[in-house]
C-alpha positions as CSV (number, residue, x, y, z in Angstrom):
1,X,-21.9,18.9,-40.3
2,X,-20.1,16.8,-37.1
3,X,-20.6,18.0,-33.8
4,X,-18.3,19.2,-31.5
5,X,-19.9,18.0,-28.4
6,X,-20.9,14.9,-27.8
7,X,-24.2,14.6,-27.2
8,X,-23.9,11.7,-25.1
9,X,-21.7,13.4,-22.3
10,X,-24.2,14.5,-20.1
11,X,-24.9,10.6,-19.4
12,X,-20.9,9.5,-19.0
13,X,-20.3,8.7,-15.7
14,X,-20.5,11.6,-12.3
15,X,-19.0,10.8,-8.9
16,X,-20.3,8.3,-6.8
17,X,-18.6,9.6,-3.5
18,X,-16.1,12.2,-2.4
19,X,-13.7,11.0,0.1
20,X,-11.2,12.9,2.4
21,X,-7.6,11.8,2.3
22,X,-6.4,10.3,5.5
23,X,-2.7,12.2,5.1
24,X,-5.3,15.6,4.4
25,X,-2.9,16.7,1.1
26,X,0.5,15.9,3.1
27,X,3.5,13.9,2.1
28,X,2.4,14.4,-1.5
29,X,4.7,15.9,-3.9
30,X,3.6,19.3,-5.9
31,X,1.5,18.8,-8.9
32,X,0.7,15.1,-7.6
33,X,-2.3,16.0,-6.4
34,X,-5.2,18.5,-6.7
35,X,-6.8,19.1,-3.4
36,X,-10.0,21.2,-4.1
37,X,-11.1,23.9,-1.3
38,X,-12.9,21.6,1.1
39,X,-10.6,19.1,1.5
40,X,-13.2,16.2,-0.7
41,X,-12.1,14.4,-3.7
42,X,-14.6,13.0,-6.3
43,X,-14.6,9.6,-6.7
44,X,-16.4,7.8,-10.0
45,X,-17.2,4.7,-10.2
46,X,-14.8,2.2,-12.0
47,X,-15.1,1.8,-16.4
48,X,-15.8,-1.7,-18.5
49,X,-11.9,-0.7,-19.3
50,X,-10.6,-0.1,-15.7
51,X,-12.2,-3.7,-14.8
52,X,-10.4,-5.3,-18.3
53,X,-7.3,-3.6,-16.5
54,X,-7.5,-4.5,-13.2
55,X,-7.9,-8.2,-14.3
56,X,-4.7,-8.1,-16.3
57,X,-2.2,-10.5,-14.5
58,X,1.1,-8.3,-15.6
59,X,-0.4,-4.5,-15.1
60,X,-1.7,-6.0,-11.4
61,X,1.9,-7.8,-10.5
62,X,4.0,-4.5,-11.9
63,X,1.5,-2.4,-10.1
64,X,0.3,-0.7,-13.1
65,X,-3.1,-1.7,-12.9
66,X,-3.6,-0.4,-9.5
67,X,-2.2,2.9,-10.8
68,X,-4.2,3.2,-14.0
69,X,-7.5,3.1,-12.1
70,X,-6.6,5.6,-9.5
71,X,-6.1,8.0,-12.1
72,X,-9.4,6.9,-14.5
73,X,-11.8,6.9,-11.2
74,X,-9.7,9.8,-8.8
75,X,-8.6,12.4,-11.8
76,X,-7.4,15.0,-8.7
77,X,-5.1,12.7,-8.4
78,X,-2.2,13.2,-11.0
79,X,0.4,10.9,-10.1
80,X,-0.7,7.4,-8.4
81,X,2.9,6.4,-8.1
82,X,3.5,9.0,-5.4
83,X,0.8,7.9,-3.0
84,X,1.6,7.6,0.3
85,X,1.2,4.4,1.9
86,X,-1.2,6.0,4.6
87,X,-3.3,6.8,1.5
88,X,-3.8,3.9,-0.7
89,X,-6.0,2.2,1.3
90,X,-8.2,4.2,1.6
91,X,-8.2,5.2,-1.6
92,X,-8.8,1.5,-3.3
93,X,-12.0,1.5,-0.5
94,X,-13.2,4.4,-1.8
95,X,-12.8,3.2,-5.4
96,X,-14.5,-0.5,-4.7
97,X,-17.7,2.0,-2.7
98,X,-18.2,3.8,-5.5
99,X,-18.2,1.3,-8.3
100,X,-20.1,-1.5,-6.3
101,X,-21.6,-0.1,-3.3
102,X,-20.4,-0.2,0.4
103,X,-21.6,-4.0,1.4
104,X,-19.2,-6.3,0.4
105,X,-19.0,-10.3,1.2
106,X,-15.8,-11.6,2.7
107,X,-15.0,-15.3,2.0
108,X,-13.3,-17.1,4.9
109,X,-12.7,-20.2,5.9
110,X,-12.6,-21.5,9.9
111,X,-8.8,-22.3,10.6
112,X,-10.5,-25.1,13.3
113,X,-13.0,-27.0,11.0
114,X,-12.6,-25.9,7.8
115,X,-16.0,-24.2,7.0
116,X,-16.1,-21.7,4.5
117,X,-18.7,-19.3,4.5
118,X,-19.2,-15.7,3.2
119,X,-18.9,-12.6,6.0
120,X,-20.6,-9.2,4.7
121,X,-18.8,-6.1,6.1
122,X,-20.1,-2.6,5.6
123,X,-16.7,-0.9,3.6
124,X,-17.8,2.7,4.8
125,X,-17.2,2.0,8.5
126,X,-13.7,0.5,7.1
127,X,-12.9,3.3,5.2
128,X,-13.9,5.9,8.7
129,X,-11.9,3.6,10.6
130,X,-8.6,4.8,8.8
131,X,-6.6,7.0,10.5
132,X,-3.4,8.8,9.8
133,X,0.0,7.5,12.2
134,X,1.6,10.2,14.0
135,X,4.5,11.1,11.6
136,X,4.6,14.6,12.8
137,X,6.7,13.6,15.7
138,X,10.4,12.6,14.7
139,X,13.0,10.5,16.6
140,X,15.7,12.5,18.6
141,X,18.6,10.9,18.9
142,X,21.4,12.8,20.5
143,X,21.9,15.8,18.3
144,X,19.7,14.1,15.5
145,X,16.3,15.0,14.4
146,X,15.3,12.2,12.0
147,X,11.8,12.9,10.4
148,X,9.7,10.3,9.2
149,X,7.2,9.8,6.5
150,X,5.0,7.4,4.6
151,X,6.2,5.0,1.8
152,X,4.9,6.2,-1.5
153,X,3.5,3.6,-3.6
154,X,6.3,4.0,-6.4
155,X,9.1,3.0,-3.3
156,X,6.7,0.0,-1.6
157,X,5.7,-1.5,-4.8
158,X,9.5,-1.4,-6.5
159,X,10.6,-2.9,-3.0
160,X,8.0,-5.5,-2.9
161,X,8.7,-6.6,-6.5
162,X,12.2,-7.2,-5.4
163,X,11.5,-9.2,-2.4
164,X,9.0,-11.2,-4.2
165,X,12.4,-11.8,-6.9
166,X,14.2,-12.6,-3.5
167,X,11.3,-15.4,-2.1
168,X,11.2,-16.5,-5.5
169,X,15.4,-17.8,-5.5
170,X,15.3,-19.0,-2.2
171,X,12.9,-21.3,-2.8
172,X,14.5,-22.1,-6.0
173,X,17.9,-22.7,-4.1
174,X,16.1,-25.4,-1.6
175,X,14.1,-27.0,-4.5
176,X,17.6,-27.6,-6.8
177,X,19.2,-30.9,-6.3
178,X,21.8,-30.6,-8.3
179,X,22.8,-27.9,-6.1
180,X,25.0,-29.2,-2.5
181,X,24.5,-28.2,1.0
182,X,27.1,-26.4,0.7
183,X,26.2,-24.6,-2.1
184,X,22.9,-24.1,-0.8
185,X,23.7,-22.7,2.5
186,X,26.1,-20.2,0.5
187,X,23.7,-19.1,-2.2
188,X,21.6,-18.7,0.8
189,X,24.0,-16.5,2.7
190,X,24.2,-13.9,-0.2
191,X,20.5,-13.6,-0.6
192,X,19.9,-13.0,3.1
193,X,22.7,-10.3,2.6
194,X,20.7,-8.6,-0.6
195,X,17.3,-9.6,1.9
196,X,19.0,-6.7,4.5
197,X,19.7,-4.7,1.3
198,X,15.8,-4.6,1.0
199,X,15.2,-3.6,4.8
200,X,17.4,-0.8,4.4
201,X,15.5,0.7,1.2
202,X,12.2,0.4,3.0
203,X,13.9,2.4,5.8
204,X,15.4,4.8,3.7
205,X,12.2,5.8,1.6
206,X,10.5,6.1,5.3
207,X,12.9,9.0,6.1
208,X,12.2,12.3,4.9
209,X,15.1,14.2,6.9
210,X,17.3,14.0,8.7
211,X,18.9,17.7,10.6
212,X,21.9,18.2,12.2
213,X,23.3,20.7,14.5
214,X,24.6,22.4,11.1
215,X,22.3,21.2,8.2
216,X,19.6,19.6,6.8
217,X,19.7,16.2,5.3
218,X,17.1,15.3,2.7
219,X,19.1,13.1,-0.1
220,X,18.3,9.6,0.1
221,X,21.7,8.4,-1.4
222,X,23.3,10.5,2.3
223,X,20.9,8.4,4.0
224,X,21.2,5.5,2.9
225,X,24.5,5.8,4.2
226,X,23.9,6.7,7.2
227,X,21.1,3.8,7.8
228,X,24.5,1.5,6.8
229,X,26.8,2.8,9.0
230,X,24.9,4.5,12.3
231,X,25.1,2.7,15.2
232,X,22.9,-1.0,15.7
233,X,20.7,0.7,18.8
234,X,19.9,3.5,16.6
235,X,19.2,1.5,13.0
236,X,16.8,-0.5,15.5
237,X,15.0,2.7,16.7
238,X,14.2,3.8,13.4
239,X,13.1,0.5,12.3
240,X,11.1,-0.6,15.3
241,X,9.3,2.9,14.8
242,X,8.8,3.0,11.0
243,X,7.4,-0.3,11.7
244,X,4.6,1.0,14.1
245,X,3.6,3.7,11.6
246,X,3.1,1.2,9.4
247,X,1.3,-1.5,11.4
248,X,-0.5,1.5,12.7
249,X,-1.8,2.4,9.2
250,X,-2.7,-1.3,8.5
251,X,-6.3,-2.3,8.2
252,X,-7.6,-3.9,11.4
253,X,-8.6,-7.7,11.0
254,X,-12.4,-8.7,11.3
255,X,-13.2,-10.5,14.2
256,X,-15.2,-14.0,12.4
257,X,-17.0,-16.5,14.4
258,X,-17.6,-19.8,12.4
259,X,-21.1,-20.6,12.1
260,X,-20.3,-24.1,12.3
261,X,-18.1,-24.7,15.2
262,X,-18.7,-21.0,16.7
263,X,-14.6,-21.1,16.2
264,X,-13.3,-17.1,16.9
265,X,-10.9,-16.2,14.7
266,X,-9.1,-13.3,12.8
267,X,-10.0,-12.6,9.1
268,X,-7.7,-10.1,6.8
269,X,-8.4,-7.9,4.2
270,X,-7.0,-7.5,0.9
271,X,-7.6,-4.5,-1.3
272,X,-4.8,-4.0,-4.4
273,X,-6.0,-7.6,-6.0
274,X,-8.9,-8.7,-8.9
275,X,-10.8,-10.0,-6.2
276,X,-11.3,-6.8,-4.3
277,X,-12.6,-5.1,-7.4
278,X,-13.8,-8.9,-9.0
279,X,-17.2,-9.3,-6.9
280,X,-19.9,-6.9,-8.2
281,X,-23.8,-6.6,-7.1
């Protein structure tokens, strides 16, 4: 008789670390996240299949590789596409720690003398430094109360793919020798309009609601229509606050001193690329 329970099950991977989300589970849609009572999510090491997934260019480009790895390594997350942007970096860092340990070598190149070197970082310190921006304070503008929220990974990825396509189009137009200068200017102006539309899309996804004296508006199509038709000063105020919140949630660059010429420079850390998960201890 075949065994009904795999006798090797006890040797399956176990949680390597437990993490607390910067958002504490806020901003997640219902059923997208199962939050333990203690607020700590178990994080499993990556499997061999996860590593292969993260080295598949098409899956990386579409964002599906990130989704698959998060679902595999953080099973309490049921729909990773709904991950708020403020939690994404922390989740990826936790998966990296669970899979390869907390120490990581960061390849750097001095912008002054071009000396290449490796800079060791402790990802535990990076993880502990991530804080949730102040999304609780709304923008008050006359009779309007505008509540903001972090952009989900799905929305962030959709806008990012569109921006990439626009950048490619700009390069193609600039390099097209068959187009006259006038045609190039016309096509670039059309693309600029599209790029502006993408900015509005980003802001639309960053607004949770707009409260008026009479009602509470949460429909994205109404919010987008409002952004297109509101006055310039209010639009800039919303845009600046969204940028401020997003910037405060970003990982701070590392201060590095070149071992060759002692030049001091800043080095950023990239999380959602194959390189971040491709260096095993």
